[in-house]
Structure formats: structure tokens, C-alpha cells
N, C-alpha and C positions, 0 to 999 in steps of 0.2 A: 364069709356072711353078710359083712356089711357090703361090700361088693354085690352081692346078690340082690339086698334091700334096694342098693343106688341104683342099680340095674332095672328094676322094677319100677322105681319111683320115675325115672327116665322114661319107661314104656308105657306108663300111665300117663304122662304129660303129653306124649306125643301121638297117644293114641286119636281116631279120628273125633271119636264124641269128645274129648277133654279140649282138642282143638278147636272144634266146635266151638262150644263150651266158651273157650277163651274169646275167640274171636267175637261172639255174640255181647259178650262182656264189655269188650273195649270198644264197640259199636253201637253200642244198644242206643235208642234216641228215647227210651222213656215212652212216655204218652204223651201224643201230639193230639193239641183242641184245636179243631175250626169251629170258634167262638160265634156266638150268635149276630155281633158285629160285624164277623167277615174276617177278623185277624186270624193269623196262625201262629201257635204257639209251641215251643218245644223242638222245630226243626226248622232248616234252610234248605230243605229239600224239600219245597213242595210252591211253585210259583203262583198267585194268584192273579190270574186276567176277568175282572169283571168277578161271575159265578161261576167261572172253573178252575180248579185248584187243580195243577198238574205236576205231577212227579218229575223232578229232576234227578234223582241219583233212589237207588233203592235203599229202602229205609226201614231198619231193625227195630221193630217198635209198634205200638196200637195207637191207633185213630179214634178218638171221639168225637162224633160230628153234631154239633151245636145248634146249625143252622139248616133254614131250610131252603129249597128250591138254588139247589147246586150240583152244579158236575164235579165228582172227584175221579179226577182221569190220571191214572197209574203210567200211561205213553209205554207201556210195556216193561215197566221195572216192575220190584218186587216190593211186596209187603211182607216181614219176617220175625215170626215170634219165639220163644224158646222152650215151646211146647205148650203153654198156660196162657191164659186171658184171653182175650177178646181184641181180635186184631180189626174189623170197623164196627164201631158201637154205634147204633143209631135209638135214638129211646124219645117218644113222641114224635117223631123227625115228619116231613111230609114232601114232595116233589127234589128228593135225592138221586141221584144216578152216578153209582159206581160203577167205572168202565175200565178196560183194559189194562188190567193190573196181575199178577199173580200173590196170590194169600195163602200163607202157609205156615205148618208148625205152631198154629194156636188151640186152646182148648175148644173154641168157637173162634169159626174166621170169620163172619158177619153175623152180627147181632139185629135182628128188625125186635125192638121190644115196645108194642104199642104203636108202631108207625102206620102209615097208609099213603098208597101214592107213587110209590117209589120205585127204581127200576136199577137193577145188578144185572149188566151184561156182556159179553165179551172178556171173562175174565177166565185165569186159569186158580179154581179152589183145590187142595191137596194138602194130602198127609195131617190134618187138622183130626181132632176127635168128632166134632162137628161143624160141617162144610159150612151151613147157613143154617142159623135158627130163625124163627118167626115163633114171637111171645104174643099173642094175641092182637096180630098184624094182620091187616086188612085192603084189599085192592094192591096189592103189589107185584110187580113182575120179577121173574126168575129167566131170562132167556139168552141162548146164546154162548153156555159157560161148559168149560169143563170140568165135569166135579170129581173127582179122583182119586183114591185110596185115601179116602178120609174112614172113620168108623162110623159115622151117618152123613149121607152126603147132604140131605136137604131135611129139617124137622118144622114140621109145621105145627104148633102147640098152641096147647089151650088148658082152661081151667072147667069150663064147662060149655053146654053145648049154645048158650047164646053169647059167652064171652069167649071165644077161640076164632083162630087165623081163618077167614073164609073170605071168599072171592078174591083170592091171589089166583096167579096163570106161572106154573111151569111149561117151558116153552121151547122146544128143540134146542135141551141141552145134550149134551153126553154126560152121563153120568155111570161110571166104569171103575171098578174094581175097588167098590165098598164094601163095608160090611151087610151095611143095609142101604139101600139108593134111596127112597122118599119113605120117611116117618112120617105117616098121615095122623094126627090127631086133630085132625081139622075139620070145618065142613063148608059145602059150598065152593070150592077149589077148582080150578081146571088145572089137569096135567095130560098135556098134547105135543104130540110130534116129537119125543125124546127117546135119547138111544140110551137104554136100559140094560148092561151089558155086563156079566162077570161078576155080580155081585153075589153073594151070600145070599141076600133077600132084596126081591127088586123093589116092592111096597111092602111094607109094613104098615096093616090099618091097627092104630091102638084105640084108645078110648080109657075113659077113666072108670074104671071098674066100681060096681057093675050100674054107674048112673046113664050113661050114654055111650056111644060110639061114635066112628066118623063116619058122616051120613051126606049122601046127594052130590058127592063130590063127580065132577067128570072129569073119566080118564078113556082116552080115543087117540089112535094116530102115533101109538107109542111102538117102538118095536123092542119087546122083550127077549133078550138073545142069551143064552147059557147062564141064566142065574140059578144058584143052586134050590132056590124057591124061587117063584115069580113071584107070587102073592102069597103074604101071610096075617094072618086074622086074627090078635090076640082072643076072640071069642072063641075059636078051635083048642084053645087050649085051657080057658077058663069057661067055662059051659054058662056060670052064673053072671058073664058079663053082658054087656049090651051089645046088641046087633047092630052092623053095620050092612047098611045098604046103600051101594052106590052106582052109577051109569059107567059101562065101558065099552058102549061104542056108539055111534054118530048115527045108529040108522044105516037103512041100505038106500043106494049104494057106496056110501061114504066109507062104510064100514068101520070097525075099530083096533084092536089091536092085532102085531103082529107075534106070536108065541110060536118060540123054536121049539118047544114040545107038544105042538097041536098036532094030532095025530089025524086030523079030519082032510076029506077030498074037494076038489073043486070039479065038479061035474061037468059044471055048464061055463067053466073058465071064466066067469068073472072077478075073477081076483079073489072072489069072496066065500069062507069055507061054510060048507051045505049043512054044518051041525055047527052049535055052538059051542065056545069053548066052556065049560065048567067050573068056576072057584069055590063055588061054594052051592048048597040049596039056595040060597039070599042073592047070589052076585052070578053071573056072566058075563062074557061075551055073545051076543048073537049073532055078532058079522065076521068073526075071525079072520081077519087078512091074511093071505097066501104066503105075501112076499112082504119083505119090509118097504116100510116108506121112508124112514129115514135114513140117509147117505151118510158118512161118516169118513173125513170129518165133512162138515161145512163151512162154509164163508163167517171167520171171525174176526174178518177185515174191514174195520171203518169205513167208511168211503172219504175220497181225498176230496177235497175242495178250496179251489182259487178264486179269489176275487177280482176281479179285472178291474172295476169301478166301485167305487172310486180308488185313486193312487195315492201314493204321499206326493201328494202337493197341495198347493194353495188355489183353493175355487172364488171366484169373484160374483158366484151367485149362492143362493142359499137352497136350491133344490138341485140334488146329487142324485145321477142314476147309481142304481146298486145292480152290475150286475157279475155273474160267478159263474163258473162250470163245478160241475160233481163229476165223479169218475164212474157212477152207476148210476141206477135207478133209484129214487129218493120217495121214501113213504110220507118224511114231515121233513118239512125245511125251516129254519127261521134265523133270525139274528140279535145280537145285543149291541147296540148301540152305548156307548160313554158306561159299559159297564150294569146297564141296566136288565132288567127282566127281558128273556126271549121275547120277540113279536113273531108269530108264524105267518107262514110266506106261503103263495103256492110257485114261485118262481122269482124270475126279476123283477125289481120293483123299482120304488123313485124314493128316495129321502126328502121329505118337504118340509122346509121351513125352521132350517138347520141355521142356529144362532153365530154369529162370529165368534170366532176363537180356534181352538184345538180339539179334534172329536176323534172316536176312534171307532172299530167296527169288529165283530167277529162272524161268521157264518156257520151256522153247523145244518148237520143233513143227517137222516137217521134212513138207512137202506131198509130193505125188507126181509131180512135176516135180525133187524134189531140192532145194529152194531150203527152206533152216534158216532162222526166226525167232526171236527171243527176245522175252521181256515185259520192261517195264520192271521194275527191281529192286522190294519191297517190303520195308521195314523194318518189324518189330514185337515187342512187347516180351510176355515170359510173365514174371505175377508170381502164382504161385499162392499165395491166404490161407490161411494153416493154420488147421484147424478148433477153438474155442476149449477149452482143457485143463480139463475138469471135475475132476479129480483134487484131492482135498483135502491142502492140505498136514499133513505130520503136525505135531503140537502140540509147540513146544519144551521140551526134557527143563526147561530150568532152571525153566520155570514149574511143571510137574508137581512139582518139589522142591519148590517156593515154594509151591504149595497145600500141600501132604500137610505140610511144618513147620508153617503156619499153621495146619492143621487140629488135627495133633499139641498147639500152642501154646494152643488153643480149646480142647481137650478136657481139657487139663490144668490150663488154668484155671477150668474150668468143675467138673472134681472137687476143685479146692482150696477151691472158695468152700461147694461142698457141703457139706464135710468140718468147713470152718470154721463154716458155719451150725449144724452137728449140735451141735458144741463148745458151742456160745452157749448152746443151749437146755439142756443138761446143767446148765449152771452156773446158769442162771435154776433 
């Protein structure tokens, strides 16, 4: 009996779940803070270069962002939880970019609480209860992410029609194999060009019963493929709840969405269905697409940037050319000099009025798919050589006085000798 208990205990210890828990408990960083002053606390696996915070290794723990206008770059690494907590938390933040990382095994992968004008791009977000949650958050962008195998992929939450998540853009994401792809409790958001496939519900339209629904959201150019329910509205289940009315197409000939269960025809072969795709009596896609618009997968690789000038050397002028190459077409370019805020440029430029001393620069670029790349940091020095000073130093006053005295003495002596000579002649 004791042997059986012992072997059972050993089996439990060696089970994958227990090994994973032990591994996490040994490796967990706990909570990492990016403080408002720019410092990083709680890990040595994030390197700061100006306003860019880059992972140098996988992180087991959570990150709280307390600083605006920064980039958190996972550099292909992962941020992993233990099935609870929040992966990356942003409360009342703006101008934060989260990119190039895998975020998994949290209760909430990324949480935007009252935050605006942030970007989450080029990430793999999977195996969380909620992949991305917005709570009264506006003017944020979710683009180019793989949001896979979460209970709910994206949640746009609110507490009232006026206090809701609005004017957010969900653009060109792969949202697959979730229970609910997008949980829409907000209004006036844009959901465009996403691949929404193999979910139990493609878009769940909620609201706060019975006060208001989710209204005036624009939803088009998405591919709804093989979802058990392409769209589900809470009003269908609770008749006393508020009615949601949204926009499901971009007009003709741009079109609406591709629906894998659309049974209509395209007799004129313009790529748009001849009859609407009916969602309910208040919502329909007037111009359903016959073929998917979204290709899978698309580019999730950030552009590669190489700085050609300045180089890691010393310059004797204070105006230096900034020249660089980008591996693909860029929709935006900018640079950060000496860790200062990004300066937007349209191409090669000139760094003017550089002070003497050490400097460093990084160039950033965003491609057409929303991926943001960064160059290596280049260090250089300005050592301006002064022109030779040709001004003649004034003659020292003491020398002038001395010269005058010498001349005066010489003159007196000469006059004296002349007088003596004349006297001697008269005597003779």
C-alpha cells in the first residue's frame, strides 16, 4: 500500500501540469513595472534604449506600464502567466506601442483601462481567458496580431452609452479558435479586414440590459469563415434588451464582408452578392463579398532598418546627414535622438545644430501592415574644431613703459655726451 502511495506521489510530481507549475514557480518574475520616470523594476530581462523597452529573454510574470509614449518590444520573446492575473496592464495610458511578443496563460492578456491612442501590433495572444480587454478605452488600434485559442479574443467593454469603448480600430488580425472572437459592448468602433475563423461566435454583440446596445460600429472587409455562429446578438435571447444597429458594409463597389454561409449569387460577376446577407431585422450586409478579401497569413514581420550615416565615429561639424535603408515600403518613419521623443520624417534628413559631445540615434519605420521596426542604436561624437585665432595680442604696457624709459635715458645720455664734448673743445 505504501509503495502504491509513493508511486502515485511520484507520478503526480512528474505530471506535465505539476512540472509546469514547478517550473513557473521557480522562474516567475512576479510583477514588472515600467515606472513613470522610465525606470524598470522587477526584472533584468528588459533593456531600455530611450523610449524603447526590449525583452532580452522570456518573462514569466506580469507587466504594469506607468509611462506614456513608449514602445514595449518583445523581440520575439514571450510573456507568460500561470492562468491568472493580467499580462500587460495599462491604466490611463496613451501613446504606448506593444509589439512583437507572445502573451499567453493569463486571465487577461492585455488590459486597456481608460487608455487612449495606444497600439498593439504583431503579437501572438493565446490561451488566455480574455486576450485583449478594453474598458472605457478609446482611439486605440489592434492590428496584425494572431489572437488564438482564448475564451474571448477581444472585449470592447463599457458601462453606458456615453462611457464606453469607442473609436477603436481592430484591423487585419487573425482571430481564430476562440469561444468568442470579438465581444462588442462598445459603440463607434471600426472592425476591418480581419480573418475571423473557427470560433464558436464570430462577433458577439452585447449591451447593458435593458439600457442600450452596441451601436454605430463599422464592420466590413472581414472574412467570417466556419464560425458556429457568425454573429450573435444578446437581444435575440433577451427581447427586452436594447436593440443594436451597426454598419456591415462599405457601400458598393467596396463591399461588405465574406460570409462562408452566404447562399446568394453573383450573376454580374462583380465580386459582390446580388442579395444582402441578413443578420436580423435591424442589421444586414448589403454587399456581401463572394470571395474572402483577407489572405492568411499576412506579413507580421517588422521592416529591417539600417543606418548608413551617422557612423560610429567622430565628426568635426555639427550638421550630420541622417541616411538609412528600409527593407520594404514604409507608411511612417521617424527617429529618436539621444533618447528624446520621436521626430517624424519622410526620408533621409540632416541632423542640425548638434552640440559637441556624445550622441546616439535610432530610426523607426512602420510598414503597410502596421508592423514597426527599429534600427540598431548608433553612437557618434561631435568635436567641432575651432578656427585659428589670428588676432594679435596687445603689446604689454610694462614693455612700452620700459622702452620709453630706455629711449629717454639713451637720449639724455647722448645729449650729455654731446655737451661734454663741446665743453672740452672750448677748453682746448
